[in-house]
All heavy atoms as a GROMACS GRO file, in nm:
protein
  613
    1MET      N    1   0.084  -0.116   0.000
    1MET     CA    2   0.000   0.000   0.000
    1MET      C    3   0.090   0.124   0.000
    1MET      O    4   0.192   0.129   0.066
    1MET     CB    5  -0.088   0.000   0.125
    1MET     CG    6  -0.176   0.122   0.132
    1MET     SD    7  -0.319   0.108   0.237
    1MET     CE    8  -0.250   0.138   0.398
    2VAL      N    9   0.048   0.223  -0.075
    2VAL     CA   10   0.121   0.350  -0.087
    2VAL      C   11   0.034   0.461  -0.028
    2VAL      O   12  -0.084   0.471  -0.059
    2VAL     CB   13   0.153   0.381  -0.234
    2VAL    CG1   14   0.217   0.517  -0.247
    2VAL    CG2   15   0.241   0.274  -0.294
    3ASN      N   16   0.094   0.542   0.057
    3ASN     CA   17   0.023   0.657   0.116
    3ASN      C   18   0.064   0.784   0.042
    3ASN      O   19   0.182   0.817   0.037
    3ASN     CB   20   0.057   0.672   0.264
    3ASN     CG   21   0.001   0.559   0.346
    3ASN    OD1   22  -0.111   0.515   0.324
    3ASN    ND2   23   0.079   0.512   0.441
    4ILE      N   24  -0.036   0.852  -0.013
    4ILE     CA   25  -0.012   0.979  -0.083
    4ILE      C   26  -0.087   1.088  -0.007
    4ILE      O   27  -0.204   1.073   0.026
    4ILE     CB   28  -0.062   0.972  -0.228
    4ILE    CG1   29   0.007   0.858  -0.303
    4ILE    CG2   30  -0.037   1.105  -0.299
    4ILE    CD1   31  -0.047   0.835  -0.442
    5SER      N   32  -0.017   1.197   0.022
    5SER     CA   33  -0.080   1.312   0.088
    5SER      C   34  -0.074   1.431  -0.005
    5SER      O   35   0.018   1.445  -0.085
    5SER     CB   36  -0.008   1.346   0.219
    5SER     OG   37  -0.028   1.244   0.313
    6PHE      N   38  -0.174   1.517   0.010
    6PHE     CA   39  -0.180   1.640  -0.069
    6PHE      C   40  -0.188   1.757   0.027
    6PHE      O   41  -0.256   1.750   0.128
    6PHE     CB   42  -0.304   1.639  -0.160
    6PHE     CG   43  -0.298   1.532  -0.265
    6PHE    CD1   44  -0.342   1.405  -0.238
    6PHE    CD2   45  -0.248   1.561  -0.391
    6PHE    CE1   46  -0.337   1.305  -0.333
    6PHE    CE2   47  -0.242   1.462  -0.487
    6PHE     CZ   48  -0.287   1.334  -0.459
    7THR      N   49  -0.118   1.862  -0.007
    7THR     CA   50  -0.125   1.984   0.072
    7THR      C   51  -0.181   2.096  -0.015
    7THR      O   52  -0.179   2.087  -0.138
    7THR     CB   53   0.013   2.022   0.130
    7THR    OG1   54  -0.002   2.132   0.217
    7THR    CG2   55   0.113   2.053   0.022
    8GLY      N   56  -0.229   2.198   0.048
    8GLY     CA   57  -0.290   2.309  -0.025
    8GLY      C   58  -0.192   2.385  -0.111
    8GLY      O   59  -0.073   2.356  -0.115
    9ASP      N   60  -0.244   2.483  -0.178
    9ASP     CA   61  -0.164   2.565  -0.267
    9ASP      C   62  -0.057   2.641  -0.191
    9ASP      O   63  -0.080   2.689  -0.080
    9ASP     CB   64  -0.253   2.666  -0.340
    9ASP     CG   65  -0.359   2.597  -0.425
    9ASP    OD1   66  -0.337   2.482  -0.463
    9ASP    OD2   67  -0.462   2.659  -0.453
   10ILE      N   68   0.059   2.651  -0.249
   10ILE     CA   69   0.171   2.724  -0.190
   10ILE      C   70   0.180   2.857  -0.265
   10ILE      O   71   0.224   2.862  -0.380
   10ILE     CB   72   0.302   2.643  -0.200
   10ILE    CG1   73   0.285   2.509  -0.129
   10ILE    CG2   74   0.418   2.723  -0.143
   10ILE    CD1   75   0.397   2.411  -0.155
   11LEU      N   76   0.130   2.963  -0.201
   11LEU     CA   77   0.127   3.095  -0.261
   11LEU      C   78   0.138   3.199  -0.150
   11LEU      O   79   0.040   3.230  -0.084
   11LEU     CB   80  -0.003   3.117  -0.339
   11LEU     CG   81  -0.025   3.255  -0.399
   11LEU    CD1   82   0.081   3.289  -0.502
   11LEU    CD2   83  -0.164   3.262  -0.462
   12PRO      N   84   0.257   3.249  -0.124
   12PRO     CA   85   0.272   3.347  -0.016
   12PRO      C   86   0.210   3.481  -0.053
   12PRO      O   87   0.211   3.521  -0.169
   12PRO     CB   88   0.423   3.358   0.002
   12PRO     CG   89   0.480   3.318  -0.128
   12PRO     CD   90   0.385   3.219  -0.188
   13SER      N   91   0.159   3.547   0.046
   13SER     CA   92   0.104   3.681   0.026
   13SER      C   93   0.215   3.785   0.038
   13SER      O   94   0.327   3.754   0.079
   13SER     CB   95  -0.003   3.709   0.132
   13SER     OG   96   0.056   3.715   0.260
   14GLU      N   97   0.183   3.908   0.005
   14GLU     CA   98   0.280   4.016   0.018
   14GLU      C   99   0.328   4.026   0.164
   14GLU      O  100   0.446   4.046   0.191
   14GLU     CB  101   0.217   4.149  -0.025
   14GLU     CG  102   0.308   4.268  -0.005
   14GLU     CD  103   0.238   4.400  -0.027
   14GLU    OE1  104   0.115   4.403  -0.038
   14GLU    OE2  105   0.310   4.502  -0.031
   15ARG      N  106   0.235   4.010   0.258
   15ARG     CA  107   0.271   4.019   0.400
   15ARG      C  108   0.372   3.911   0.440
   15ARG      O  109   0.468   3.938   0.510
   15ARG     CB  110   0.145   4.007   0.485
   15ARG     CG  111   0.172   4.023   0.632
   15ARG     CD  112   0.042   4.031   0.710
   15ARG     NE  113   0.073   4.050   0.850
   15ARG     CZ  114   0.020   3.980   0.948
   15ARG    NH1  115  -0.072   3.890   0.923
   15ARG    NH2  116   0.055   4.002   1.072
   16ILE      N  117   0.348   3.789   0.394
   16ILE     CA  118   0.442   3.679   0.424
   16ILE      C  119   0.578   3.710   0.364
   16ILE      O  120   0.682   3.689   0.426
   16ILE     CB  121   0.389   3.544   0.373
   16ILE    CG1  122   0.264   3.502   0.451
   16ILE    CG2  123   0.496   3.436   0.379
   16ILE    CD1  124   0.287   3.474   0.598
   17ASN      N  125   0.582   3.762   0.242
   17ASN     CA  126   0.710   3.797   0.180
   17ASN      C  127   0.784   3.902   0.262
   17ASN      O  128   0.906   3.894   0.277
   17ASN     CB  129   0.688   3.847   0.038
   17ASN     CG  130   0.658   3.735  -0.059
   17ASN    OD1  131   0.687   3.619  -0.033
   17ASN    ND2  132   0.598   3.769  -0.170
   18LYS      N  133   0.712   4.000   0.315
   18LYS     CA  134   0.778   4.103   0.397
   18LYS      C  135   0.829   4.044   0.528
   18LYS      O  136   0.940   4.075   0.572
   18LYS     CB  137   0.680   4.217   0.425
   18LYS     CG  138   0.657   4.305   0.305
   18LYS     CD  139   0.562   4.418   0.337
   18LYS     CE  140   0.540   4.505   0.214
   18LYS     NZ  141   0.445   4.612   0.238
   19ILE      N  142   0.746   3.960   0.592
   19ILE     CA  143   0.787   3.898   0.718
   19ILE      C  144   0.907   3.807   0.696
   19ILE      O  145   1.002   3.806   0.774
   19ILE     CB  146   0.671   3.819   0.782
   19ILE    CG1  147   0.560   3.916   0.827
   19ILE    CG2  148   0.718   3.734   0.898
   19ILE    CD1  149   0.430   3.846   0.865
   20ALA      N  150   0.903   3.729   0.588
   20ALA     CA  151   1.011   3.633   0.560
   20ALA      C  152   1.143   3.702   0.533
   20ALA      O  153   1.249   3.655   0.573
   20ALA     CB  154   0.973   3.545   0.442
   21ASN      N  155   1.138   3.814   0.463
   21ASN     CA  156   1.259   3.887   0.428
   21ASN      C  157   1.366   3.793   0.369
   21ASN      O  158   1.482   3.797   0.405
   21ASN     CB  159   1.313   3.963   0.549
   21ASN     CG  160   1.415   4.067   0.510
   21ASN    OD1  161   1.412   4.118   0.398
   21ASN    ND2  162   1.507   4.098   0.599
   22GLY      N  163   1.319   3.703   0.282
   22GLY     CA  164   1.410   3.610   0.215
   22GLY      C  165   1.424   3.475   0.281
   22GLY      O  166   1.474   3.380   0.221
   23ASP      N  167   1.381   3.458   0.407
   23ASP     CA  168   1.393   3.331   0.479
   23ASP      C  169   1.253   3.278   0.511
   23ASP      O  170   1.189   3.322   0.606
   23ASP     CB  171   1.472   3.349   0.607
   23ASP     CG  172   1.489   3.219   0.684
   23ASP    OD1  173   1.450   3.112   0.633
   23ASP    OD2  174   1.542   3.225   0.796
   24TYR      N  175   1.207   3.183   0.434
   24TYR     CA  176   1.072   3.129   0.446
   24TYR      C  177   1.065   3.004   0.534
   24TYR      O  178   0.963   2.937   0.536
   24TYR     CB  179   1.016   3.096   0.307
   24TYR     CG  180   0.989   3.217   0.223
   24TYR    CD1  181   1.093   3.279   0.153
   24TYR    CD2  182   0.863   3.271   0.215
   24TYR    CE1  183   1.070   3.391   0.077
   24TYR    CE2  184   0.838   3.384   0.138
   24TYR     CZ  185   0.942   3.443   0.069
   24TYR     OH  186   0.920   3.554  -0.006
   25SER      N  187   1.171   2.973   0.604
   25SER     CA  188   1.173   2.848   0.682
   25SER      C  189   1.060   2.842   0.785
   25SER      O  190   1.008   2.734   0.814
   25SER     CB  191   1.308   2.827   0.748
   25SER     OG  192   1.340   2.938   0.830
   26PHE      N  193   1.020   2.957   0.841
   26PHE     CA  194   0.913   2.957   0.941
   26PHE      C  195   0.780   2.910   0.880
   26PHE      O  196   0.695   2.859   0.951
   26PHE     CB  197   0.896   3.095   1.004
   26PHE     CG  198   0.832   3.197   0.913
   26PHE    CD1  199   0.696   3.218   0.918
   26PHE    CD2  200   0.908   3.268   0.823
   26PHE    CE1  201   0.635   3.312   0.834
   26PHE    CE2  202   0.850   3.362   0.740
   26PHE     CZ  203   0.713   3.383   0.744
   27CYS      N  204   0.765   2.925   0.750
   27CYS     CA  205   0.641   2.884   0.685
   27CYS      C  206   0.620   2.733   0.690
   27CYS      O  207   0.507   2.685   0.681
   27CYS     CB  208   0.641   2.927   0.538
   27CYS     SG  209   0.636   3.105   0.513
   28PHE      N  210   0.727   2.659   0.702
   28PHE     CA  211   0.719   2.514   0.695
   28PHE      C  212   0.760   2.448   0.826
   28PHE      O  213   0.794   2.330   0.830
   28PHE     CB  214   0.805   2.462   0.580
   28PHE     CG  215   0.768   2.528   0.450
   28PHE    CD1  216   0.848   2.628   0.396
   28PHE    CD2  217   0.652   2.493   0.384
   28PHE    CE1  218   0.813   2.691   0.277
   28PHE    CE2  219   0.615   2.556   0.266
   28PHE     CZ  220   0.696   2.654   0.213
   29SER      N  221   0.755   2.523   0.936
   29SER     CA  222   0.800   2.470   1.064
   29SER      C  223   0.713   2.354   1.114
   29SER      O  224   0.760   2.272   1.191
   29SER     CB  225   0.804   2.581   1.169
   29SER     OG  226   0.674   2.633   1.189
   30LYS      N  227   0.590   2.345   1.068
   30LYS     CA  228   0.502   2.235   1.110
   30LYS      C  229   0.481   2.134   0.999
   30LYS      O  230   0.391   2.052   1.006
   30LYS     CB  231   0.369   2.291   1.158
   30LYS     CG  232   0.386   2.377   1.282
   30LYS     CD  233   0.256   2.421   1.338
   30LYS     CE  234   0.284   2.507   1.461
   30LYS     NZ  235   0.165   2.550   1.528
   31ALA      N  236   0.563   2.136   0.897
   31ALA     CA  237   0.548   2.048   0.782
   31ALA      C  238   0.569   1.902   0.819
   31ALA      O  239   0.525   1.813   0.747
   31ALA     CB  240   0.643   2.088   0.671
   32ASN      N  241   0.635   1.874   0.931
   32ASN     CA  242   0.658   1.735   0.969
   32ASN      C  243   0.526   1.662   0.994
   32ASN      O  244   0.522   1.540   0.994
   32ASN     CB  245   0.750   1.725   1.090
   32ASN     CG  246   0.693   1.795   1.213
   32ASN    OD1  247   0.594   1.869   1.204
   32ASN    ND2  248   0.754   1.771   1.326
   33LYS      N  249   0.417   1.735   1.012
   33LYS     CA  250   0.287   1.671   1.028
   33LYS      C  251   0.242   1.604   0.899
   33LYS      O  252   0.151   1.524   0.898
   33LYS     CB  253   0.182   1.773   1.072
   33LYS     CG  254   0.205   1.825   1.211
   33LYS     CD  255   0.096   1.920   1.254
   33LYS     CE  256   0.121   1.964   1.397
   33LYS     NZ  257   0.014   2.047   1.448
   34LEU      N  258   0.307   1.635   0.789
   34LEU     CA  259   0.274   1.576   0.660
   34LEU      C  260   0.363   1.456   0.627
   34LEU      O  261   0.353   1.401   0.520
   34LEU     CB  262   0.290   1.682   0.549
   34LEU     CG  263   0.203   1.805   0.563
   34LEU    CD1  264   0.247   1.911   0.461
   34LEU    CD2  265   0.057   1.771   0.542
   35SER      N  266   0.447   1.416   0.720
   35SER     CA  267   0.550   1.316   0.688
   35SER      C  268   0.503   1.171   0.694
   35SER      O  269   0.580   1.082   0.662
   35SER     CB  270   0.671   1.334   0.780
   35SER     OG  271   0.634   1.306   0.914
   36ASN      N  272   0.380   1.145   0.730
   36ASN     CA  273   0.331   1.006   0.734
   36ASN      C  274   0.280   0.963   0.598
   36ASN      O  275   0.167   0.920   0.584
   36ASN     CB  276   0.221   0.993   0.840
   36ASN     CG  277   0.276   1.011   0.979
   36ASN    OD1  278   0.392   0.977   1.005
   36ASN    ND2  279   0.196   1.064   1.068
   37CYS      N  280   0.364   0.977   0.498
   37CYS     CA  281   0.324   0.942   0.363
   37CYS      C  282   0.445   0.895   0.284
   37CYS      O  283   0.558   0.913   0.324
   37CYS     CB  284   0.259   1.062   0.294
   37CYS     SG  285   0.372   1.200   0.274
   38ASP      N  286   0.416   0.830   0.172
   38ASP     CA  287   0.522   0.789   0.080
   38ASP      C  288   0.549   0.899  -0.023
   38ASP      O  289   0.661   0.916  -0.068
   38ASP     CB  290   0.483   0.660   0.010
   38ASP     CG  291   0.467   0.545   0.110
   38ASP    OD1  292   0.561   0.522   0.188
   38ASP    OD2  293   0.361   0.481   0.110
   39TYR      N  294   0.444   0.970  -0.060
   39TYR     CA  295   0.455   1.078  -0.156
   39TYR      C  296   0.373   1.197  -0.107
   39TYR      O  297   0.262   1.181  -0.060
   39TYR     CB  298   0.403   1.037  -0.295
   39TYR     CG  299   0.483   0.926  -0.357
   39TYR    CD1  300   0.442   0.794  -0.348
   39TYR    CD2  301   0.601   0.954  -0.425
   39TYR    CE1  302   0.516   0.692  -0.403
   39TYR    CE2  303   0.676   0.852  -0.481
   39TYR     CZ  304   0.633   0.721  -0.470
   39TYR     OH  305   0.706   0.621  -0.523
   40LEU      N  306   0.429   1.315  -0.120
   40LEU     CA  307   0.359   1.437  -0.081
   40LEU      C  308   0.351   1.526  -0.205
   40LEU      O  309   0.451   1.553  -0.270
   40LEU     CB  310   0.434   1.510   0.030
   40LEU     CG  311   0.378   1.646   0.071
   40LEU    CD1  312   0.236   1.632   0.126
   40LEU    CD2  313   0.468   1.711   0.175
   41VAL      N  314   0.231   1.572  -0.235
   41VAL     CA  315   0.208   1.656  -0.351
   41VAL      C  316   0.161   1.793  -0.304
   41VAL      O  317   0.068   1.802  -0.224
   41VAL     CB  318   0.100   1.594  -0.444
   41VAL    CG1  319   0.074   1.684  -0.563
   41VAL    CG2  320   0.142   1.454  -0.488
   42GLY      N  321   0.227   1.896  -0.350
   42GLY     CA  322   0.187   2.034  -0.321
   42GLY      C  323   0.181   2.111  -0.451
   42GLY      O  324   0.252   2.078  -0.547
   43ASN      N  325   0.099   2.212  -0.457
   43ASN     CA  326   0.081   2.290  -0.577
   43ASN      C  327   0.146   2.427  -0.558
   43ASN      O  328   0.093   2.511  -0.486
   43ASN     CB  329  -0.069   2.304  -0.607
   43ASN     CG  330  -0.095   2.374  -0.738
   43ASN    OD1  331  -0.006   2.387  -0.820
   43ASN    ND2  332  -0.216   2.418  -0.757
   44LEU      N  333   0.260   2.447  -0.621
   44LEU     CA  334   0.329   2.576  -0.614
   44LEU      C  335   0.257   2.672  -0.707
   44LEU      O  336   0.264   2.661  -0.829
   44LEU     CB  337   0.476   2.561  -0.653
   44LEU     CG  338   0.562   2.686  -0.642
   44LEU    CD1  339   0.566   2.737  -0.498
   44LEU    CD2  340   0.703   2.657  -0.692
   45GLU      N  341   0.185   2.767  -0.649
   45GLU     CA  342   0.097   2.858  -0.723
   45GLU      C  343   0.164   2.988  -0.762
   45GLU      O  344   0.095   3.084  -0.794
   45GLU     CB  345  -0.026   2.890  -0.637
   45GLU     CG  346  -0.126   2.781  -0.629
   45GLU     CD  347  -0.224   2.780  -0.746
   45GLU    OE1  348  -0.247   2.885  -0.807
   45GLU    OE2  349  -0.276   2.673  -0.775
   46THR      N  350   0.294   2.993  -0.755
   46THR     CA  351   0.365   3.116  -0.788
   46THR      C  352   0.488   3.085  -0.870
   46THR      O  353   0.556   2.986  -0.845
   46THR     CB  354   0.406   3.192  -0.659
   46THR    OG1  355   0.472   3.312  -0.694
   46THR    CG2  356   0.495   3.109  -0.569
   47PRO      N  357   0.518   3.165  -0.970
   47PRO     CA  358   0.645   3.146  -1.040
   47PRO      C  359   0.760   3.198  -0.953
   47PRO      O  360   0.742   3.287  -0.870
   47PRO     CB  361   0.630   3.230  -1.167
   47PRO     CG  362   0.523   3.328  -1.138
   47PRO     CD  363   0.436   3.269  -1.031
   48ILE      N  364   0.874   3.141  -0.973
   48ILE     CA  365   0.997   3.188  -0.910
   48ILE      C  366   1.084   3.234  -1.028
   48ILE      O  367   1.162   3.157  -1.082
   48ILE     CB  368   1.067   3.075  -0.829
   48ILE    CG1  369   0.970   3.004  -0.736
   48ILE    CG2  370   1.188   3.129  -0.758
   48ILE    CD1  371   0.930   3.079  -0.613
   49ALA      N  372   1.063   3.357  -1.071
   49ALA     CA  373   1.122   3.405  -1.196
   49ALA      C  374   1.243   3.496  -1.176
   49ALA      O  375   1.299   3.544  -1.272
   49ALA     CB  376   1.016   3.478  -1.278
   50GLY      N  377   1.280   3.520  -1.051
   50GLY     CA  378   1.398   3.601  -1.026
   50GLY      C  379   1.368   3.748  -1.002
   50GLY      O  380   1.269   3.802  -1.050
   51GLU      N  381   1.455   3.809  -0.926
   51GLU     CA  382   1.438   3.949  -0.885
   51GLU      C  383   1.439   4.044  -1.004
   51GLU      O  384   1.370   4.147  -1.004
   51GLU     CB  385   1.549   3.986  -0.787
   51GLU     CG  386   1.536   4.123  -0.729
   51GLU     CD  387   1.641   4.153  -0.623
   51GLU    OE1  388   1.732   4.071  -0.601
   51GLU    OE2  389   1.631   4.261  -0.563
   52GLU      N  390   1.515   4.011  -1.109
   52GLU     CA  391   1.526   4.102  -1.223
   52GLU      C  392   1.391   4.124  -1.294
   52GLU      O  393   1.372   4.225  -1.360
   52GLU     CB  394   1.632   4.054  -1.324
   52GLU     CG  395   1.602   3.919  -1.385
   52GLU     CD  396   1.649   3.800  -1.301
   52GLU    OE1  397   1.707   3.820  -1.193
   52GLU    OE2  398   1.626   3.688  -1.346
   53LEU      N  399   1.295   4.034  -1.277
   53LEU     CA  400   1.162   4.053  -1.335
   53LEU      C  401   1.069   4.126  -1.240
   53LEU      O  402   0.956   4.158  -1.276
   53LEU     CB  403   1.101   3.919  -1.374
   53LEU     CG  404   1.170   3.849  -1.492
   53LEU    CD1  405   1.103   3.715  -1.522
   53LEU    CD2  406   1.168   3.937  -1.615
   54GLY      N  407   1.116   4.152  -1.120
   54GLY     CA  408   1.037   4.227  -1.023
   54GLY      C  409   0.937   4.139  -0.949
   54GLY      O  410   0.884   4.042  -1.003
   55TYR      N  411   0.916   4.173  -0.824
   55TYR     CA  412   0.819   4.102  -0.742
   55TYR      C  413   0.692   4.185  -0.735
   55TYR      O  414   0.698   4.307  -0.725
   55TYR     CB  415   0.874   4.079  -0.600
   55TYR     CG  416   1.002   4.000  -0.599
   55TYR    CD1  417   1.116   4.050  -0.538
   55TYR    CD2  418   1.009   3.876  -0.660
   55TYR    CE1  419   1.234   3.978  -0.537
   55TYR    CE2  420   1.128   3.804  -0.660
   55TYR     CZ  421   1.239   3.855  -0.599
   55TYR     OH  422   1.355   3.783  -0.598
   56THR      N  423   0.578   4.119  -0.743
   56THR     CA  424   0.452   4.192  -0.736
   56THR      C  425   0.425   4.234  -0.593
   56THR      O  426   0.461   4.165  -0.499
   56THR     CB  427   0.337   4.106  -0.788
   56THR    OG1  428   0.339   3.980  -0.720
   56THR    CG2  429   0.346   4.083  -0.936
   57ASN      N  430   0.364   4.347  -0.577
   57ASN     CA  431   0.328   4.399  -0.446
   57ASN      C  432   0.177   4.411  -0.435
   57ASN      O  433   0.122   4.517  -0.414
   57ASN     CB  434   0.394   4.535  -0.421
   57ASN     CG  435   0.544   4.522  -0.407
   57ASN    OD1  436   0.592   4.434  -0.336
   57ASN    ND2  437   0.618   4.604  -0.476
   58GLU      N  438   0.113   4.300  -0.454
   58GLU     CA  439  -0.032   4.293  -0.446
   58GLU      C  440  -0.068   4.194  -0.336
   58GLU      O  441   0.018   4.140  -0.269
   58GLU     CB  442  -0.089   4.248  -0.580
   58GLU     CG  443  -0.052   4.345  -0.693
   58GLU     CD  444  -0.084   4.292  -0.830
   58GLU    OE1  445  -0.150   4.186  -0.840
   58GLU    OE2  446  -0.042   4.355  -0.928
   59ARG      N  447  -0.198   4.169  -0.321
   59ARG     CA  448  -0.241   4.077  -0.215
   59ARG      C  449  -0.171   3.941  -0.228
   59ARG      O  450  -0.125   3.885  -0.132
   59ARG     CB  451  -0.392   4.060  -0.220
   59ARG     CG  452  -0.442   3.970  -0.112
   59ARG     CD  453  -0.590   3.965  -0.106
   59ARG     NE  454  -0.629   3.877   0.001
   59ARG     CZ  455  -0.750   3.839   0.023
   59ARG    NH1  456  -0.848   3.882  -0.054
   59ARG    NH2  457  -0.777   3.758   0.121
   60TYR      N  458  -0.167   3.889  -0.348
   60TYR     CA  459  -0.095   3.765  -0.373
   60TYR      C  460   0.021   3.795  -0.466
   60TYR      O  461   0.010   3.878  -0.556
   60TYR     CB  462  -0.187   3.659  -0.434
   60TYR     CG  463  -0.297   3.620  -0.338
   60TYR    CD1  464  -0.426   3.665  -0.357
   60TYR    CD2  465  -0.269   3.544  -0.227
   60TYR    CE1  466  -0.526   3.631  -0.268
   60TYR    CE2  467  -0.368   3.511  -0.136
   60TYR     CZ  468  -0.496   3.555  -0.158
   60TYR     OH  469  -0.594   3.523  -0.069
   61CYS      N  470   0.130   3.728  -0.444
   61CYS     CA  471   0.252   3.757  -0.518
   61CYS      C  472   0.272   3.655  -0.629
   61CYS      O  473   0.277   3.535  -0.602
   61CYS     CB  474   0.371   3.758  -0.423
   61CYS     SG  475   0.352   3.888  -0.300
   62PHE      N  476   0.284   3.704  -0.749
   62PHE     CA  477   0.299   3.615  -0.863
   62PHE      C  478   0.440   3.613  -0.920
   62PHE      O  479   0.462   3.574  -1.032
   62PHE     CB  480   0.195   3.650  -0.969
   62PHE     CG  481   0.056   3.628  -0.918
   62PHE    CD1  482  -0.024   3.733  -0.878
   62PHE    CD2  483   0.007   3.500  -0.903
   62PHE    CE1  484  -0.151   3.712  -0.828
   62PHE    CE2  485  -0.119   3.476  -0.852
   62PHE     CZ  486  -0.199   3.582  -0.815
   63ASN      N  487   0.532   3.654  -0.840
   63ASN     CA  488   0.674   3.628  -0.860
   63ASN      C  489   0.734   3.634  -0.721
   63ASN      O  490   0.743   3.740  -0.661
   63ASN     CB  491   0.740   3.730  -0.952
   63ASN     CG  492   0.886   3.695  -0.977
   63ASN    OD1  493   0.930   3.585  -0.948
   63ASN    ND2  494   0.961   3.790  -1.028
   64THR      N  495   0.769   3.520  -0.670
   64THR     CA  496   0.813   3.506  -0.532
   64THR      C  497   0.965   3.490  -0.527
   64THR      O  498   1.023   3.425  -0.615
   64THR     CB  499   0.743   3.384  -0.468
   64THR    OG1  500   0.602   3.407  -0.475
   64THR    CG2  501   0.783   3.364  -0.325
   65PRO      N  502   1.031   3.546  -0.427
   65PRO     CA  503   1.177   3.532  -0.414
   65PRO      C  504   1.222   3.385  -0.405
   65PRO      O  505   1.149   3.298  -0.357
   65PRO     CB  506   1.207   3.606  -0.283
   65PRO     CG  507   1.097   3.706  -0.271
   65PRO     CD  508   0.976   3.636  -0.325
   66GLU      N  509   1.343   3.363  -0.449
   66GLU     CA  510   1.401   3.228  -0.452
   66GLU      C  511   1.410   3.165  -0.314
   66GLU      O  512   1.421   3.044  -0.301
   66GLU     CB  513   1.541   3.232  -0.516
   66GLU     CG  514   1.541   3.267  -0.663
   66GLU     CD  515   1.534   3.417  -0.690
   66GLU    OE1  516   1.525   3.498  -0.595
   66GLU    OE2  517   1.537   3.455  -0.808
   67GLY      N  518   1.405   3.246  -0.209
   67GLY     CA  519   1.412   3.194  -0.073
   67GLY      C  520   1.302   3.093  -0.043
   67GLY      O  521   1.319   3.003   0.039
   68LEU      N  522   1.188   3.105  -0.111
   68LEU     CA  523   1.080   3.008  -0.092
   68LEU      C  524   1.125   2.868  -0.135
   68LEU      O  525   1.100   2.769  -0.066
   68LEU     CB  526   0.955   3.049  -0.168
   68LEU     CG  527   0.836   2.956  -0.154
   68LEU    CD1  528   0.784   2.954  -0.010
   68LEU    CD2  529   0.726   2.993  -0.250
   69LEU      N  530   1.194   2.861  -0.247
   69LEU     CA  531   1.245   2.730  -0.294
   69LEU      C  532   1.349   2.674  -0.198
   69LEU      O  533   1.351   2.554  -0.171
   69LEU     CB  534   1.304   2.743  -0.434
   69LEU     CG  535   1.207   2.770  -0.547
   69LEU    CD1  536   1.282   2.781  -0.679
   69LEU    CD2  537   1.101   2.663  -0.555
   70ASP      N  538   1.434   2.762  -0.147
   70ASP     CA  539   1.536   2.717  -0.051
   70ASP      C  540   1.469   2.655   0.071
   70ASP      O  541   1.512   2.550   0.120
   70ASP     CB  542   1.625   2.834  -0.008
   70ASP     CG  543   1.708   2.889  -0.123
   70ASP    OD1  544   1.734   2.814  -0.219
   70ASP    OD2  545   1.746   3.007  -0.115
   71ALA      N  546   1.363   2.718   0.121
   71ALA     CA  547   1.293   2.666   0.238
   71ALA      C  548   1.225   2.533   0.206
   71ALA      O  549   1.228   2.441   0.288
   71ALA     CB  550   1.190   2.767   0.287
   72LEU      N  551   1.166   2.520   0.088
   72LEU     CA  552   1.100   2.395   0.050
   72LEU      C  553   1.203   2.280   0.041
   72LEU      O  554   1.175   2.168   0.081
   72LEU     CB  555   1.028   2.410  -0.083
   72LEU     CG  556   0.895   2.482  -0.078
   72LEU    CD1  557   0.846   2.514  -0.218
   72LEU    CD2  558   0.792   2.401  -0.002
   73LYS      N  559   1.321   2.310  -0.011
   73LYS     CA  560   1.426   2.209  -0.022
   73LYS      C  561   1.471   2.158   0.114
   73LYS      O  562   1.510   2.043   0.129
   73LYS     CB  563   1.548   2.264  -0.096
   73LYS     CG  564   1.526   2.286  -0.242
   73LYS     CD  565   1.652   2.348  -0.302
   73LYS     CE  566   1.630   2.407  -0.436
   73LYS     NZ  567   1.749   2.473  -0.489
   74LYS      N  568   1.467   2.245   0.215
   74LYS     CA  569   1.517   2.210   0.348
   74LYS      C  570   1.415   2.134   0.432
   74LYS      O  571   1.450   2.080   0.538
   74LYS     CB  572   1.560   2.336   0.424
   74LYS     CG  573   1.682   2.401   0.363
   74LYS     CD  574   1.717   2.529   0.435
   74LYS     CE  575   1.833   2.598   0.367
   74LYS     NZ  576   1.860   2.729   0.424
   75VAL      N  577   1.288   2.130   0.390
   75VAL     CA  578   1.186   2.060   0.468
   75VAL      C  579   1.215   1.911   0.460
   75VAL      O  580   1.222   1.853   0.352
   75VAL     CB  581   1.045   2.090   0.414
   75VAL    CG1  582   0.942   2.008   0.488
   75VAL    CG2  583   1.014   2.238   0.427
   76ASP      N  584   1.234   1.848   0.575
   76ASP     CA  585   1.265   1.705   0.581
   76ASP      C  586   1.136   1.628   0.599
   76ASP      O  587   1.082   1.617   0.710
   76ASP     CB  588   1.362   1.677   0.696
   76ASP     CG  589   1.405   1.532   0.701
   76ASP    OD1  590   1.377   1.459   0.605
   76ASP    OD2  591   1.467   1.494   0.802
   77LEU      N  592   1.085   1.572   0.489
   77LEU     CA  593   0.961   1.496   0.496
   77LEU      C  594   0.983   1.349   0.466
   77LEU      O  595   0.894   1.279   0.426
   77LEU     CB  596   0.859   1.554   0.398
   77LEU     CG  597   0.813   1.697   0.428
   77LEU    CD1  598   0.722   1.748   0.318
   77LEU    CD2  599   0.741   1.701   0.562
   78ILE      N  600   1.105   1.304   0.484
   78ILE     CA  601   1.134   1.163   0.456
   78ILE      C  602   1.064   1.076   0.559
   78ILE      O  603   1.076   1.096   0.678
   78ILE     CB  604   1.286   1.136   0.458
   78ILE    CG1  605   1.354   1.218   0.348
   78ILE    CG2  606   1.316   0.989   0.443
   78ILE    CD1  607   1.504   1.215   0.352
   79CYS      N  608   0.986   0.981   0.509
   79CYS     CA  609   0.906   0.894   0.598
   79CYS      C  610   0.992   0.784   0.659
   79CYS      O  611   1.085   0.737   0.601
   79CYS     CB  612   0.792   0.832   0.520
   79CYS     SG  613   0.686   0.955   0.442
   0.00000   0.00000   0.00000
């Protein structure tokens, strides 16, 4: 038997981007609750297109800093 878990959309708001100031690790501090699975699927709802294209300053950010990817890489969800 294979356990697959799904998590909601990953789309930081402008406020989260300001609070994170490039370090999004706090966003995933409780991610270990998702670790009772063989596969975890999340929907990254934002492009990571780089600072040179500019970050949006609206309610939802449609170009998020690379720090979000760094934080996702560091989340240890190995079952």
